[in-house]
Backbone as a chain_set.jsonl record, in Angstrom:
{"seq": "MQIDEIKKFMKENKITYENLAEKSGLSISTIKKIFSKQAKYPRIDTMQAIEHALGLDEPVINWYMLTPEENELVTEYRKLVPSMQAYILDSVKKLNAAQSK", "coords": {"N": [[19.533, 9.363, -59.112], [18.692, 12.743, -58.616], [19.657, 15.206, -56.134], [17.725, 17.206, -55.617], [15.394, 15.919, -56.467], [15.266, 13.852, -54.639], [14.961, 15.322, -52.288], [12.432, 16.422, -52.763], [10.877, 14.08, -52.82], [11.258, 13.261, -50.164], [10.032, 15.374, -48.797], [7.384, 15.167, -49.716], [6.745, 12.732, -48.579], [7.064, 13.172, -45.949], [9.537, 12.715, -44.624], [12.155, 13.067, -42.452], [15.491, 14.501, -42.07], [16.658, 13.282, -39.93], [15.237, 10.857, -39.775], [16.072, 9.747, -42.192], [18.841, 9.549, -41.781], [18.912, 7.632, -39.763], [17.727, 5.403, -41.065], [19.482, 5.01, -43.198], [21.966, 4.687, -42.107], [23.844, 6.618, -42.147], [25.57, 9.55, -40.943], [23.924, 12.329, -39.367], [25.115, 14.753, -39.921], [26.436, 14.254, -42.336], [24.236, 13.79, -44.017], [23.001, 16.341, -43.901], [25.029, 17.944, -45.071], [25.064, 16.938, -47.67], [22.436, 17.503, -48.602], [22.346, 20.25, -48.358], [23.978, 20.928, -50.28], [26.564, 21.402, -49.688], [28.401, 19.41, -49.739], [29.725, 18.839, -52.615], [30.278, 16.709, -54.357], [29.106, 13.994, -53.51], [29.951, 10.689, -52.368], [29.463, 7.754, -54.337], [28.599, 5.397, -53.053], [27.496, 6.479, -50.778], [25.31, 7.931, -51.763], [23.908, 5.785, -52.806], [23.229, 4.483, -50.456], [21.439, 6.317, -49.356], [19.399, 6.358, -51.331], [18.633, 3.673, -51.205], [17.699, 3.507, -48.553], [15.438, 5.045, -48.789], [13.972, 3.596, -50.533], [14.346, 4.029, -53.197], [15.945, 2.817, -55.021], [17.807, 2.515, -57.954], [18.339, 0.719, -61.008], [21.575, -0.746, -61.364], [23.99, 1.038, -63.122], [26.438, 1.638, -65.683], [28.281, 3.722, -64.806], [28.368, 3.401, -62.105], [30.054, 1.361, -61.779], [32.83, 1.81, -61.445], [36.322, 1.226, -61.589], [38.862, 0.995, -59.013], [41.015, 2.588, -59.9], [39.794, 4.197, -61.846], [37.985, 5.567, -60.241], [39.782, 6.989, -58.653], [40.915, 8.608, -60.611], [38.7, 10.195, -61.397], [38.21, 11.48, -58.952], [40.588, 12.987, -58.61], [40.461, 14.549, -60.949], [38.215, 16.154, -60.423], [39.239, 17.922, -58.6], [40.635, 19.757, -60.011], [40.931, 23.034, -61.521], [38.427, 24.571, -63.651], [39.552, 25.218, -66.244], [41.769, 23.538, -66.41], [40.482, 21.083, -66.237], [39.147, 21.086, -68.693], [41.352, 21.021, -70.404], [42.468, 18.505, -69.773], [40.345, 16.802, -70.52], [40.214, 17.341, -73.291], [42.76, 16.416, -74.008], [42.537, 13.668, -73.432], [40.574, 12.928, -75.265], [42.0, 13.367, -77.648], [44.037, 11.467, -77.343], [42.523, 9.097, -77.422], [41.518, 9.272, -80.037], [43.905, 9.104, -81.513], [44.691, 6.569, -80.794], [42.763, 4.956, -81.948], [43.398, 4.95, -84.588]], "CA": [[18.509, 10.335, -58.784], [19.274, 14.021, -58.215], [19.383, 15.652, -54.765], [16.443, 17.928, -55.575], [14.327, 14.924, -56.583], [15.206, 13.146, -53.357], [14.38, 16.271, -51.322], [10.994, 16.5, -53.058], [10.31, 12.823, -52.358], [11.253, 13.282, -48.698], [9.011, 16.329, -48.353], [6.071, 14.58, -50.005], [6.533, 11.586, -47.705], [7.311, 13.642, -44.582], [10.715, 12.029, -44.087], [13.119, 14.055, -41.956], [16.895, 14.131, -42.178], [16.922, 12.353, -38.83], [14.714, 9.556, -40.219], [16.938, 9.257, -43.259], [20.116, 9.163, -41.177], [18.686, 6.372, -39.048], [17.468, 4.323, -42.021], [20.608, 4.811, -44.118], [23.193, 4.412, -41.38], [24.747, 7.747, -42.326], [25.449, 10.543, -39.879], [23.054, 13.465, -39.676], [25.933, 15.816, -40.517], [26.638, 13.885, -43.743], [22.956, 14.037, -44.694], [22.806, 17.794, -44.037], [25.998, 18.466, -46.041], [24.636, 16.548, -49.012], [21.21, 18.19, -49.002], [22.594, 21.692, -48.452], [24.916, 20.988, -51.408], [27.894, 21.715, -49.179], [29.181, 18.303, -50.299], [29.424, 18.95, -54.046], [30.385, 15.425, -55.022], [29.002, 12.892, -52.542], [30.394, 9.395, -52.865], [28.403, 6.942, -54.932], [28.026, 4.481, -52.064], [26.678, 7.289, -49.873], [24.041, 8.187, -52.445], [23.203, 4.508, -52.889], [22.66, 4.221, -49.125], [20.279, 7.204, -49.229], [18.354, 5.853, -52.223], [18.171, 2.388, -50.671], [16.919, 3.783, -47.342], [14.159, 5.623, -49.204], [13.313, 2.704, -51.482], [14.452, 4.635, -54.523], [17.058, 2.166, -55.722], [17.728, 2.435, -59.41], [19.204, -0.353, -61.484], [22.99, -0.394, -61.478], [24.384, 1.436, -64.469], [27.885, 1.553, -65.877], [29.126, 4.644, -64.053], [28.479, 2.891, -60.743], [30.992, 0.254, -61.812], [34.179, 2.314, -61.635], [37.423, 0.524, -60.934], [39.537, 1.906, -58.078], [41.821, 3.549, -60.659], [38.872, 5.158, -62.454], [37.477, 6.394, -59.155], [40.864, 7.913, -58.293], [41.025, 9.572, -61.706], [37.564, 11.117, -61.273], [38.43, 12.273, -57.743], [41.649, 13.962, -58.885], [39.944, 15.45, -61.981], [37.287, 17.102, -59.801], [40.009, 18.896, -57.823], [41.228, 20.716, -60.934], [40.142, 24.2, -61.921], [37.736, 24.262, -64.919], [40.408, 25.272, -67.441], [42.589, 22.321, -66.426], [39.581, 19.976, -66.569], [38.937, 21.143, -70.14], [42.604, 20.59, -71.022], [42.573, 17.056, -69.588], [39.328, 16.161, -71.356], [40.663, 17.47, -74.67], [43.911, 15.516, -74.169], [42.053, 12.282, -73.455], [39.906, 12.738, -76.557], [43.047, 13.257, -78.671], [44.684, 10.168, -77.155], [41.602, 8.079, -77.925], [41.479, 9.381, -81.496], [45.159, 8.581, -82.022], [44.718, 5.131, -80.504], [41.874, 4.214, -82.843], [43.883, 5.0, -85.994]], "C": [[19.199, 11.593, -58.247], [18.835, 14.407, -56.796], [18.014, 16.329, -54.668], [15.251, 16.971, -55.683], [14.149, 14.164, -55.269], [14.58, 14.041, -52.295], [12.867, 16.365, -51.511], [10.289, 15.246, -52.548], [10.201, 12.812, -50.836], [10.175, 14.217, -48.168], [7.612, 15.75, -48.544], [5.722, 13.447, -49.037], [6.856, 11.89, -46.242], [8.428, 12.863, -43.887], [11.726, 13.099, -43.689], [14.544, 13.571, -42.199], [17.255, 13.116, -41.095], [16.44, 10.946, -39.184], [15.646, 8.929, -41.249], [18.277, 8.795, -42.704], [19.984, 7.811, -40.489], [18.527, 5.2, -40.012], [18.681, 3.995, -42.887], [21.892, 4.421, -43.411], [24.237, 5.501, -41.546], [24.559, 8.737, -41.177], [24.54, 11.681, -40.332], [23.858, 14.589, -40.326], [26.209, 15.518, -41.99], [25.384, 14.175, -44.547], [22.768, 15.538, -44.937], [23.768, 18.398, -45.047], [25.574, 18.147, -47.466], [23.433, 17.371, -49.462], [21.334, 19.708, -49.033], [23.539, 21.994, -49.611], [26.289, 21.499, -50.978], [28.874, 20.637, -49.64], [28.851, 18.258, -51.786], [29.399, 17.614, -54.758], [30.312, 14.288, -53.999], [29.413, 11.575, -53.184], [29.196, 8.589, -53.368], [27.774, 6.028, -53.892], [27.178, 5.22, -51.038], [25.313, 7.554, -50.49], [23.23, 6.9, -52.598], [22.538, 4.177, -51.557], [21.404, 5.063, -48.914], [19.121, 6.674, -50.072], [17.773, 4.544, -51.697], [17.275, 2.609, -49.445], [15.54, 4.328, -47.685], [13.384, 4.727, -50.16], [13.347, 3.224, -52.898], [15.587, 4.03, -55.338], [16.792, 2.16, -57.217], [18.609, 1.276, -59.853], [20.643, 0.14, -61.599], [23.296, -0.068, -62.923], [25.905, 1.535, -64.52], [28.705, 2.498, -65.01], [29.221, 4.26, -62.588], [29.614, 1.867, -60.656], [32.429, 0.723, -62.06], [35.188, 1.419, -60.928], [38.052, 1.48, -59.927], [40.372, 2.971, -58.8], [40.937, 4.628, -61.309], [38.306, 6.105, -61.392], [38.52, 7.424, -58.731], [41.017, 9.004, -59.353], [39.916, 10.62, -61.623], [37.769, 12.045, -60.072], [39.474, 13.356, -57.98], [41.197, 14.997, -59.92], [39.071, 16.538, -61.369], [38.004, 18.165, -58.972], [40.603, 19.994, -58.704], [40.313, 21.908, -61.181], [39.536, 23.907, -63.292], [38.633, 24.289, -66.154], [41.299, 24.034, -67.548], [41.731, 21.095, -66.726], [39.359, 19.919, -68.083], [40.179, 20.646, -70.884], [42.739, 19.067, -70.943], [41.578, 16.327, -70.489], [39.729, 16.191, -72.823], [41.822, 16.514, -74.952], [43.468, 14.061, -74.267], [41.352, 11.988, -74.785], [40.93, 12.563, -77.678], [43.766, 11.91, -78.572], [43.812, 9.041, -77.693], [41.524, 8.08, -79.429], [42.74, 8.792, -82.111], [45.235, 7.076, -81.857], [43.872, 4.348, -81.497], [42.308, 4.263, -84.295], [44.705, 3.792, -86.32]], "O": [[20.18, 11.501, -57.509], [17.778, 13.987, -56.325], [17.242, 16.056, -53.749], [14.217, 17.195, -55.054], [13.029, 13.873, -54.847], [13.766, 13.583, -51.494], [12.113, 16.384, -50.538], [9.233, 15.333, -51.921], [9.179, 12.404, -50.283], [9.484, 13.891, -47.202], [6.765, 15.83, -47.653], [4.553, 13.23, -48.716], [6.914, 10.989, -45.405], [8.295, 12.419, -42.747], [12.103, 13.938, -44.506], [14.778, 12.399, -42.494], [18.057, 12.209, -41.32], [17.136, 9.962, -38.93], [15.964, 7.742, -41.183], [18.793, 7.756, -43.116], [20.853, 6.949, -40.626], [19.113, 4.137, -39.81], [18.886, 2.842, -43.266], [22.809, 3.886, -44.034], [25.385, 5.333, -41.135], [23.516, 8.755, -40.523], [24.407, 11.954, -41.525], [23.341, 15.301, -41.187], [26.217, 16.435, -42.811], [25.458, 14.741, -45.638], [22.42, 15.956, -46.041], [23.376, 19.28, -45.812], [25.707, 18.979, -48.363], [23.415, 17.88, -50.582], [20.52, 20.383, -49.663], [23.859, 23.15, -49.888], [27.074, 21.969, -51.801], [30.043, 20.926, -49.9], [27.823, 17.707, -52.18], [28.592, 17.403, -55.662], [31.332, 13.689, -53.661], [29.243, 11.374, -54.386], [28.075, 8.733, -52.881], [26.551, 5.892, -53.845], [26.239, 4.648, -50.486], [24.285, 7.421, -49.826], [22.002, 6.927, -52.526], [21.423, 3.656, -51.526], [20.418, 4.58, -48.358], [17.996, 6.555, -49.586], [16.561, 4.335, -51.741], [16.226, 1.979, -49.314], [14.58, 4.097, -46.95], [12.265, 5.057, -50.555], [12.48, 2.899, -53.709], [16.122, 4.672, -56.242], [15.695, 1.84, -57.673], [19.535, 0.895, -59.137], [20.886, 1.309, -61.898], [22.914, -0.801, -63.835], [26.568, 1.516, -63.482], [29.756, 2.092, -64.515], [30.099, 4.765, -61.888], [30.078, 1.55, -59.56], [33.162, 0.085, -62.816], [34.947, 0.924, -59.827], [37.791, 2.681, -59.99], [40.429, 4.12, -58.361], [41.285, 5.808, -61.32], [38.17, 7.305, -61.63], [38.193, 8.584, -58.48], [41.222, 10.174, -59.03], [40.184, 11.813, -61.766], [37.53, 13.249, -60.164], [39.275, 14.509, -57.597], [41.508, 16.181, -59.792], [39.17, 17.706, -61.747], [37.421, 19.207, -58.674], [41.023, 21.038, -58.204], [39.091, 21.81, -61.068], [40.07, 23.079, -64.03], [38.474, 23.444, -67.035], [41.552, 23.54, -68.647], [42.19, 20.167, -67.392], [39.38, 18.844, -68.681], [40.064, 19.932, -71.88], [43.084, 18.419, -71.931], [41.931, 15.347, -71.144], [39.601, 15.187, -73.525], [41.865, 15.878, -76.005], [43.976, 13.31, -75.099], [41.527, 10.913, -75.358], [40.757, 11.717, -78.555], [44.068, 11.286, -79.589], [44.313, 8.129, -78.35], [41.469, 7.018, -80.049], [42.672, 8.071, -83.105], [45.795, 6.386, -82.71], [44.207, 3.218, -81.852], [41.65, 3.675, -85.153], [45.192, 3.662, -87.444]]}, "num_chains": 1, "name": "protein.A"}
């Protein structure tokens, strides 16, 4: 679920950041950083805690099931400037194409 959808749900149900922090076990500062989009890439387990606290749990899907190595790869990828991200993505696609021949 997207941040904006969660914010809308919270507004409709009159749930404050303080309520959410208490229910989710997260700090109020973490909640505020996520909802102000200061935290661009919140951790999956953090978002799961928020969704669970609000009763918005979604079924587990494949991208939730990253291995530690995959998680590290995603974390490092996100630190790159856009041109380097594009280069890496293109390289991975070429490697996959070569591998399947």
